[in-house]
C-alpha positions, 0 to 999 in steps of 0.5 A, a space after each residue: 602429470 597435472 594436478 587435475 589429471 581427470 580434466 583437460 585444460 579446456 574442460 576445466 575452463 568450461 567447468 569454472 565458467 559454468 560455476 561462475 556464471 551460475 553464481 552470478 545468475 543466482 546473485 542477479 535473481 536474488 537481487 531482482 526478487 528483493 527489489 521487486 518486493 521493495 517496489 511493491 511495498 513502496 507502491 502500497 505505501 503510496 496508495 495508502 497515503 493517497 487513500 488516507 488523504 481521500 478520507 481526510 478530504 471527506 472529513 474536511 468537506 463534512 466539517 465545512 458543511 457542518 450541518 449536524 442534524 442528528 441523523 445519519 447521512 452518507 456522502 460519496 465522491 470520487 476524485 481522480 481515482 480516489 473515492 471516499 465515503 463519509 458517514 455522519 452519525 448522531 449522538 448515541 449508539 455507535 457515537 459516544 460524542 455529545 454532538 455527532 461523529 464523522 467517519 470517512 473511508 478513503 479508497 485508492 487502487 483497492 487500498 482503504 484507510 479510514 478516519 473517525 472524529 467526534 465533535 
């Protein structure tokens, strides 16, 4: 008499095959879930860096023009899907600098990064 008398040999093989396939499927699905989350995170980091450089472009452009009038000016531009808004603020109020402050917010694929400098 066999050790597994309640199972025939064919039934046991089918049972083991289903268990092994279930384990392999669980491993594949778990790995896929982890990799999908990592890919989304990496894309978010890429978008964040591009948005930051968009904000940096706004700051650099405003510094190049350097027409500090003491009034608030707003400039907006889009470059290949990257948009930035630059705001120059005269001294006093929100700006604690002696000359002026420049704020720039870069946006890329719904990711926003901002930079503020004082002069």
